[in-house]
Structures are given as C-alpha cells and as structure tokens.
C-alpha positions as CSV (number, residue, x, y, z in Angstrom):
1,M,96.2,105.1,65.7
2,D,92.8,104.5,64.2
3,L,92.8,103.5,60.5
4,H,92.8,106.7,58.3
5,Q,93.8,107.3,54.7
6,L,96.9,109.0,56.1
7,T,97.8,106.1,58.4
8,A,97.0,103.2,56.0
9,I,100.0,101.0,55.2
10,S,98.8,100.2,51.7
11,P,98.3,103.2,49.3
12,V,95.2,101.3,48.0
13,D,93.6,102.0,51.4
14,G,95.4,105.4,51.7
15,R,96.4,107.7,48.9
16,Y,94.4,106.0,46.2
17,H,91.4,104.9,48.3
18,P,89.0,107.4,46.8
19,Q,89.7,105.9,43.3
20,V,89.0,102.3,44.3
21,S,86.6,102.5,47.2
22,S,84.0,100.8,45.0
23,L,86.0,97.6,45.3
24,E,85.2,97.4,49.0
25,G,81.9,95.7,48.1
26,F,83.7,92.8,46.6
27,F,87.1,92.3,48.3
28,S,86.9,93.7,51.8
29,E,86.5,91.5,54.9
30,Y,83.0,92.8,55.1
31,A,82.4,91.7,51.5
32,L,83.8,88.3,52.0
33,I,81.5,87.7,55.0
34,K,78.5,89.1,53.1
35,Y,79.1,86.7,50.2
36,R,79.5,83.8,52.7
37,V,76.2,84.7,54.3
38,Y,74.6,84.8,50.8
39,V,75.9,81.4,49.9
40,E,74.8,79.8,53.2
41,I,71.3,81.3,52.9
42,Q,70.9,80.3,49.3
43,Y,72.0,76.7,50.1
44,F,69.6,76.5,53.1
45,I,66.7,77.6,50.9
46,F,67.9,75.3,48.1
47,L,67.6,72.3,50.5
48,A,64.1,73.4,51.5
49,D,63.2,73.7,47.8
50,K,64.4,70.2,47.3
51,K,62.0,69.0,50.1
52,I,64.8,68.1,52.5
53,F,62.8,70.0,55.1
54,K,59.9,72.5,55.1
55,L,60.4,76.2,55.0
56,S,57.5,78.7,54.8
57,A,57.4,81.3,52.0
58,K,57.4,84.0,54.7
59,D,60.6,82.7,56.4
60,K,62.2,82.2,53.0
61,N,61.6,85.8,52.2
62,K,62.9,86.9,55.6
63,L,66.1,85.0,54.9
64,L,66.5,86.4,51.5
65,E,66.0,89.9,53.0
66,A,68.7,89.2,55.6
67,A,71.1,88.3,52.8
68,D,70.1,91.3,50.7
69,Q,70.3,93.8,53.6
70,F,73.4,92.4,55.2
71,S,75.0,95.3,57.1
72,L,78.3,96.3,58.5
73,E,76.8,95.8,61.9
74,D,76.0,92.2,61.0
75,A,79.6,91.6,59.9
76,V,80.8,93.1,63.2
77,R,78.5,90.6,65.0
78,I,80.0,87.7,63.1
79,K,83.6,88.9,63.9
80,E,82.5,88.9,67.6
81,I,81.4,85.3,67.3
82,E,84.7,84.5,65.6
83,K,86.6,85.6,68.7
84,T,85.1,82.6,70.4
85,T,85.1,80.1,67.5
86,N,88.5,81.1,66.1
87,H,86.9,80.0,62.8
88,D,85.5,82.5,60.3
89,V,83.1,80.3,58.5
90,K,81.8,78.7,61.6
91,A,81.1,82.2,62.9
92,V,78.9,82.8,59.9
93,E,77.0,79.5,60.6
94,Y,76.3,80.5,64.3
95,F,75.2,84.0,63.1
96,L,72.7,82.4,60.8
97,K,71.4,80.2,63.5
98,E,70.8,83.3,65.6
99,I,68.7,84.6,62.7
100,L,66.7,81.4,62.7
101,D,66.1,81.7,66.4
102,S,64.8,85.3,65.8
103,L,62.4,84.0,63.2
104,G,61.1,81.3,65.5
105,I,62.4,78.4,63.4
106,S,65.1,77.1,65.7
107,A,64.2,73.6,64.8
108,L,65.7,74.1,61.4
109,K,69.1,75.3,62.7
110,E,71.0,72.2,61.9
111,W,70.2,72.5,58.2
112,I,72.5,75.6,58.1
113,H,75.8,74.4,56.6
114,F,74.4,70.9,56.3
115,G,77.1,68.4,55.1
116,L,79.5,71.2,54.1
117,T,83.0,72.1,54.8
118,S,84.4,75.7,55.0
119,Q,85.7,75.6,51.5
120,D,82.3,74.8,50.0
121,I,81.5,78.3,51.2
122,N,84.8,80.0,50.6
123,N,85.2,78.5,47.1
124,T,81.8,79.8,46.1
125,A,81.7,83.1,48.0
126,I,85.2,84.2,46.7
127,P,84.5,83.4,43.0
128,L,81.2,85.1,43.3
129,G,82.8,88.3,44.6
130,W,85.6,88.0,42.0
131,K,83.0,87.5,39.2
132,D,80.9,90.5,40.3
133,A,84.0,92.7,40.6
134,I,85.4,91.7,37.2
135,E,82.0,92.2,35.5
136,S,80.9,95.4,37.2
137,Q,84.2,97.2,37.8
138,Y,87.1,95.9,35.8
139,L,85.6,95.1,32.4
140,P,83.6,98.3,32.2
141,A,86.7,100.4,33.0
142,L,88.7,98.5,30.4
143,L,86.0,98.7,27.8
144,N,85.7,102.4,28.4
145,L,89.4,102.8,27.8
146,Q,89.3,100.7,24.7
147,M,86.4,102.8,23.3
148,H,88.3,106.0,24.2
149,L,91.4,104.7,22.3
150,H,89.1,103.8,19.3
151,Q,87.6,107.2,19.2
152,M,91.1,108.8,19.2
153,A,92.2,106.4,16.4
154,T,89.1,107.5,14.4
155,D,89.9,111.2,15.0
156,W,93.5,110.7,13.9
157,K,92.9,108.3,11.1
158,T,94.4,110.5,8.4
159,I,97.3,112.0,10.4
160,P,100.6,110.7,8.9
161,M,103.4,110.0,11.2
162,L,107.0,108.8,10.9
163,A,107.4,105.3,12.2
164,K,110.4,104.2,14.3
165,T,111.7,100.6,14.2
166,H,114.7,100.0,16.4
167,G,114.5,103.7,17.3
168,Q,115.3,104.6,13.7
169,P,113.1,106.3,11.0
170,A,111.0,103.7,9.2
171,S,108.2,103.6,6.6
172,P,105.6,106.2,7.6
173,T,102.3,105.2,9.2
174,T,99.2,107.0,10.5
175,L,98.7,108.0,14.1
176,G,95.2,106.5,14.1
177,K,96.4,103.1,13.0
178,E,99.1,103.0,15.7
179,W,96.3,103.6,18.2
180,M,94.2,100.8,16.6
181,V,97.1,98.4,17.3
182,F,96.3,98.7,21.1
183,V,92.5,98.7,20.5
184,E,92.8,95.4,18.6
185,R,95.1,93.8,21.2
186,I,92.8,94.8,24.1
187,I,89.7,93.5,22.3
188,H,91.3,90.1,21.7
189,Q,92.4,89.8,25.3
190,I,89.0,90.8,26.6
191,D,87.5,88.0,24.5
192,L,89.9,85.5,25.9
193,L,89.4,86.6,29.4
194,S,85.6,86.5,29.1
195,A,85.7,83.0,27.8
196,V,87.2,81.6,31.0
197,P,84.5,80.2,33.4
198,Y,84.2,81.3,37.0
199,A,84.8,78.0,38.7
200,A,83.6,76.8,42.1
201,K,84.2,73.8,44.4
202,F,81.1,72.4,46.2
203,G,81.3,68.8,47.4
204,G,81.9,68.4,51.1
205,A,85.0,67.8,53.1
206,T,87.1,66.2,50.3
207,G,84.9,66.7,47.3
208,N,82.9,63.5,47.4
209,F,79.7,64.6,49.1
210,N,80.5,62.0,51.9
211,A,78.3,63.5,54.5
212,H,75.5,64.3,52.1
213,H,75.5,60.7,50.7
214,V,75.6,59.0,54.1
215,A,72.6,61.0,55.3
216,F,70.5,60.8,52.1
217,P,72.0,58.0,50.0
218,K,69.1,58.0,47.5
219,K,69.6,61.7,46.6
220,D,71.6,62.5,43.5
221,W,74.0,64.9,45.2
222,I,76.2,65.3,42.1
223,K,73.1,66.6,40.2
224,L,72.0,68.7,43.1
225,G,75.4,70.2,43.6
226,N,75.6,71.1,40.0
227,E,72.2,72.6,40.1
228,F,72.9,74.7,43.2
229,V,76.2,76.1,42.0
230,E,75.4,76.7,38.4
231,E,71.7,77.7,38.5
232,R,71.5,79.4,41.9
233,L,75.0,80.9,42.1
234,G,75.9,81.3,38.4
235,L,79.2,79.6,38.7
236,Q,80.7,76.5,37.1
237,R,81.0,73.6,39.5
238,M,84.2,71.5,39.2
239,Q,83.3,67.8,39.2
240,F,86.5,66.3,40.7
241,T,88.0,68.3,43.5
242,T,89.9,67.9,46.8
243,Q,88.8,70.0,49.7
244,I,89.5,73.1,47.6
245,E,88.9,74.3,44.1
246,H,91.7,73.8,41.6
247,Y,92.2,77.5,41.0
248,D,93.4,76.7,37.5
249,L,90.7,78.8,35.8
250,L,91.2,81.5,38.3
251,A,94.9,81.5,37.5
252,A,94.0,81.7,33.8
253,Q,92.0,84.9,34.6
254,F,94.9,86.3,36.5
255,D,97.2,85.6,33.5
256,G,94.6,87.2,31.2
257,I,94.6,90.4,33.2
258,K,98.3,90.3,33.4
259,R,98.6,90.1,29.6
260,I,96.2,93.1,29.3
261,N,98.3,95.0,31.8
262,N,101.4,94.3,29.7
263,I,99.6,95.8,26.7
264,L,98.7,98.9,28.8
265,I,102.3,99.2,29.9
266,D,103.3,99.1,26.2
267,L,100.8,101.8,25.5
268,C,102.0,104.0,28.4
269,R,105.6,103.7,27.2
270,D,104.7,104.6,23.6
271,I,102.7,107.6,24.6
272,W,105.4,108.7,27.0
273,T,107.9,108.5,24.1
274,Y,105.6,110.4,21.8
275,V,105.3,113.1,24.4
276,S,109.1,113.3,24.7
277,M,109.3,113.5,20.9
278,E,106.9,116.5,21.1
279,Y,104.3,114.7,19.0
280,F,101.9,115.6,21.8
281,K,101.7,118.6,24.1
282,Q,99.8,118.3,27.4
283,K,97.0,120.4,28.8
284,T,97.9,122.3,31.9
285,K,95.8,122.8,34.9
286,K,96.0,126.0,36.9
287,G,97.8,125.5,40.2
288,E,99.4,122.2,39.2
289,V,103.2,121.9,39.4
290,G,105.3,119.8,37.1
291,S,108.6,120.1,38.9
292,S,109.6,121.5,42.2
293,A,112.7,123.0,40.6
294,M,111.9,123.6,36.9
295,P,108.8,125.7,36.4
296,H,108.5,125.0,32.7
297,K,107.9,121.2,33.0
298,V,104.7,119.4,32.2
299,N,105.5,115.8,32.9
300,P,103.6,112.8,31.5
301,I,102.9,111.7,35.1
302,D,99.6,109.9,34.4
303,F,101.3,107.4,32.2
304,E,104.2,107.0,34.6
305,N,101.8,106.4,37.4
306,A,99.9,103.9,35.4
307,E,103.0,102.0,34.4
308,G,104.1,101.8,38.1
309,N,100.7,100.5,39.2
310,L,100.4,98.0,36.4
311,G,103.8,96.6,37.4
312,I,102.7,96.1,41.0
313,A,99.5,94.5,39.9
314,N,101.4,92.1,37.6
315,A,103.8,91.1,40.3
316,L,100.8,90.1,42.5
317,L,98.9,88.4,39.7
318,E,102.0,86.4,38.9
319,H,102.2,85.2,42.5
320,L,98.5,84.4,42.6
321,S,98.5,82.4,39.4
322,A,101.7,80.5,40.3
323,K,100.8,79.8,43.9
324,L,97.1,79.0,44.1
325,P,96.9,75.9,41.8
326,I,99.5,74.2,44.1
327,S,98.3,72.6,47.3
328,R,99.7,69.7,49.3
329,L,97.5,66.5,48.9
330,Q,93.8,67.2,49.5
331,R,94.5,70.7,51.0
332,D,96.8,73.0,52.9
333,L,96.0,76.4,54.2
334,T,98.4,78.5,52.0
335,D,95.5,79.5,49.7
336,S,93.5,81.1,52.4
337,T,95.7,84.1,53.2
338,V,96.6,84.5,49.5
339,L,93.0,84.7,48.4
340,R,92.4,87.6,50.7
341,N,94.6,89.7,48.4
342,L,92.6,89.2,45.2
343,G,91.4,92.8,45.4
344,V,94.8,94.3,45.6
345,P,96.0,93.8,42.0
346,V,92.5,94.7,40.7
347,A,92.8,98.0,42.7
348,H,96.2,98.8,41.2
349,T,95.0,97.9,37.8
350,L,91.9,100.2,38.1
351,I,94.1,103.0,39.4
352,A,96.3,102.5,36.3
353,I,93.4,102.5,33.9
354,R,92.0,105.7,35.3
355,S,95.4,107.3,35.2
356,I,95.7,106.4,31.5
357,E,92.2,107.9,30.9
358,K,93.3,111.0,32.7
359,G,96.5,111.2,30.7
360,L,94.7,110.7,27.3
361,G,92.4,113.6,28.2
362,K,95.4,115.9,28.5
363,L,97.0,115.0,25.1
364,L,97.1,117.8,22.6
365,L,98.2,116.7,19.1
366,N,101.3,118.7,17.9
367,E,100.7,118.1,14.2
368,S,103.4,120.5,13.1
369,K,106.1,118.4,14.8
370,L,104.8,115.2,13.1
371,K,105.0,117.0,9.7
372,A,108.5,118.3,10.5
373,D,109.8,114.8,11.3
374,L,108.4,113.5,8.1
375,E,109.9,116.3,6.0
376,N,113.3,115.8,7.6
377,N,113.3,112.1,6.8
378,W,112.9,111.7,3.1
379,A,115.1,108.6,3.2
380,V,112.0,106.6,4.2
381,V,110.6,106.8,0.7
382,A,113.6,104.8,-0.6
383,E,111.6,101.6,0.1
384,A,108.8,102.8,-2.2
385,I,111.1,103.8,-5.0
386,Q,113.1,100.6,-5.0
387,T,109.9,98.5,-4.9
388,I,108.5,100.3,-8.0
389,L,111.8,99.9,-9.7
390,R,111.7,96.1,-8.9
391,R,108.3,96.1,-10.5
392,E,109.8,97.6,-13.6
393,N,112.6,95.0,-13.6
394,Y,115.2,97.8,-13.1
395,P,118.7,96.4,-12.4
396,N,119.8,96.3,-8.7
397,P,117.3,98.9,-7.3
398,Y,117.8,98.0,-3.7
399,E,121.6,98.5,-4.0
400,A,121.1,101.8,-5.8
401,L,118.9,103.2,-3.0
402,K,121.2,101.8,-0.4
403,D,124.1,103.7,-1.8
404,L,122.1,106.8,-1.9
405,T,120.6,106.7,1.6
406,R,122.5,104.4,4.0
407,G,124.5,106.1,6.7
408,K,124.0,109.6,5.3
409,A,123.4,112.3,7.8
410,S,120.4,113.7,5.9
411,I,118.5,112.9,2.8
412,T,116.4,115.7,1.5
413,K,113.6,115.9,-1.0
414,K,116.0,117.5,-3.4
415,D,118.4,114.5,-3.1
416,I,115.5,112.1,-3.9
417,Q,114.3,114.2,-6.8
418,K,117.8,114.4,-8.2
419,F,118.2,110.6,-7.9
420,I,115.0,110.0,-9.8
421,T,116.2,112.3,-12.6
422,T,119.2,110.0,-13.1
423,L,117.1,106.8,-13.5
424,K,116.8,105.3,-16.9
425,V,113.1,104.8,-16.8
426,S,110.1,106.4,-18.7
427,K,108.8,109.8,-17.9
428,E,105.6,108.2,-16.5
429,I,107.6,106.1,-14.0
430,K,109.6,109.2,-12.9
431,D,106.4,111.1,-12.4
432,E,105.0,108.2,-10.3
433,L,108.2,108.2,-8.2
434,R,108.2,112.0,-7.8
435,A,104.6,111.9,-6.4
436,I,105.8,109.8,-3.5
437,S,106.5,111.7,-0.2
438,P,106.9,110.8,3.4
439,E,103.4,112.3,4.1
440,N,101.6,110.1,1.5
441,Y,103.6,107.0,1.8
442,V,101.5,105.5,4.6
443,G,100.1,102.4,3.0
444,I,96.6,101.1,3.8
445,T,94.9,99.7,6.9
446,A,91.8,97.7,7.6
447,A,88.6,99.7,8.0
448,Y,87.9,101.0,11.5
C-alpha cells in the first residue's frame, strides 16, 4: 500500500499528522537533504569568499537560489543518485556537481565538499534543522502555553481554594497562585534550555583539518572553521572533536525538554484531579461523545492525551540523551540512525502542548464547589489560631488545637467559634481569631 495517514505505522505520520505537519520542514528525510545542500553550498561559497578559488557574483547568486528553492523533486534526484553511491552525503555532493555543470562552471566541481567528511555536513545540517525547529515551532508553542496559564492565573488570582497535601485538607491557597507555580517552573526551564548552545562539528575526517592543512598549510583552518560555523551557520563549533560532534550539549537540550515535559505531566495530573473533584466543569461540543456506554460523561481526555504523548516523548528523549554522547573511539555509526528520530519526541511534545491548550479552553470554573470544600473544612484554620496563640505566649496552643481537630470526622465553624470562646485571652484576640475563615486564610503571594 502507498503511504497514507491511515496506513502509517507511526501515529505521528498518521492520526496526528495534521497537528505536526509543520515539522516536516525540519525533521523529514527531505528536510535533512535540504539542510545538507544548504551547508554544502554555504561552504563552497565561503571558500570562494576566502579566495581559495574564483566564483562570479552571478554564479554565487544562482547557487544561493538553488539552496533557497530546493524542492522535493531535487531531493528525489539525490535519492536516485544514492541508489548508485549507497551513500547519502556523497549523493548530495554529486547532485551539486550536476548543478555546477548546468551553470557552466564544471572546473570548480572538486571544491564541492573540499576536505570534508560526511559528519562535517551531518553535524552542521542536523543541528541547524534542530535549532530552527526549536526556535520556530517548539518554543513558540511552549511560550503560548505559558502565557495562557499566566492569563488564567491572573483571572483566578482572588479565587480561594482548599489545598491538599498528602491528599488531605491543608492550609487554603488561591487558584491563581497554584497556576503560577507551573508558570514559574516553565519560565525557569525555558531560560535554562535557551542558554544551551547549538553545537556543531566541523574539522575533517577526525576533527583535525588534516586534508585542509595538507593542501593549504599556510591557511588558519581553525579560524576559518570557526568563522564558517559560527558566522555563516549560526552554530557553535566544538574545538576538539573526533569524526563526530560530542552531542553533550544536544543531550542537555533533550534533558531540558524532558524536564519541561515532566512539569507538563504534573500540570495535566493536577488539572485531571481538579476535574474529578468538580472544581472544574468542561465545555461540551455538540456531537462529541464522552463514553460509548455512559451518555453523561465528559472526560478530561485532552489532559490524558497530553500525558500519554509526553510520556512517549520523554522515553525517546531519555534514549537520545543517554545514547548519543557515547561512541566507540573516533566514531561508530550508531548515532546515524538515532539522529533520524529527533523529530519524533518533538512531535509528541507538540501534540501534548496542543492537547493541553485545547483542554484549558474547555475548563469552566465551578466556584460553588471550591467554596463548599472550604466551608466543609474549618479544621484548616487551626494552624492560624495556634500561630496567633503562640504569638500571645498562650500555653500549649498546638496541643490544644490538635485535641480539637485531629482525627475528627468533621470540624465546623460552630466548633471553632465555641473553642475560641473558651480561650483565656482578651476580647480583641478573640475577635481577631473569629475573623479567620477558610476563605480568607490564604496567605500572600508574590505579585503577578
């Protein structure tokens, strides 16, 4: 069968393809070939700019145009060449030599891929695609989610809510502040992730510019290599490499995304729990079915979908970050097949982020339920009362409140008020204590 969304083995290319099709421009086989062509052309032009050979402005522009307008048909041609070469990067080299023939500059053909090994191309092309995908797809999606959460936190800044520690009623909080917990965590991890450089390897067969140096021993190839990678490609060139890039910084980026995904899993589970506690209702959509057997159900499926996709992404990111930095001696081939999967965890992560966004858009605050839970848990003000009594040097206040509240099936407002009446403190202190309620005992938070 021909490849179709319904015949695809991976749901990324099947069921979820419409959600992540934008990633094709960064992680598909076509995209990898396109980035390889781009690097080869940029390097060829760079050599000309450094007076290694002469290239007319017209031919330079034609080559830049070929890189910019690289088509699917061009990629198919390269794959046809690969059937003969049985080498993907060499096929790109031969394709570019065909272009030079068409431009009438065949005499310059041997400057294509001059002094390079395949990994000089792969270890620049792949990080370029990765960088572009992270900056244009992943980070904008994550920042949009962070801003969405921040807006919800702002909207719910004054909504009091019963907290739960160990699953038990605890000192009240505000719904907005609990949302800000995730906003802050995401912001910090974005900062850490953004600080990791996009690294590249560019130095010949085993990283020492052997071929370059033997051909042009008077050229400063270290300086030229740095200039090409950092100024032309916008990557950071590693100075001491084997045949391949270390992948340590790439692994750090995988780990950074994995940490963010763990935060999002935590968010999904909390919201799922709030829905089960009826703190939120969910908007319904005409025609949608929540259960094939129970017509009343509106399930938190978006958060469940997100949690599942984040788990898959993290499993892949874990393998990528553990495997890629390990290579036998100067190079083995295990990194090659692994690197072809970079887009898969990104795709699952984007699917998850969009599912969370969709789920957040369905949430309807059930404020009456939040108020009811607070009213039914007056025991949580015991902390406030015993703390004020400590301030007043009242004897054994913690123990007194413990005797009143611990293990009791229910502590009501009436029970608390009665207890306050028995205290041997001034009327002013009793009035202060009576003013405390589960709804107003929410503390303070930083401004947001």
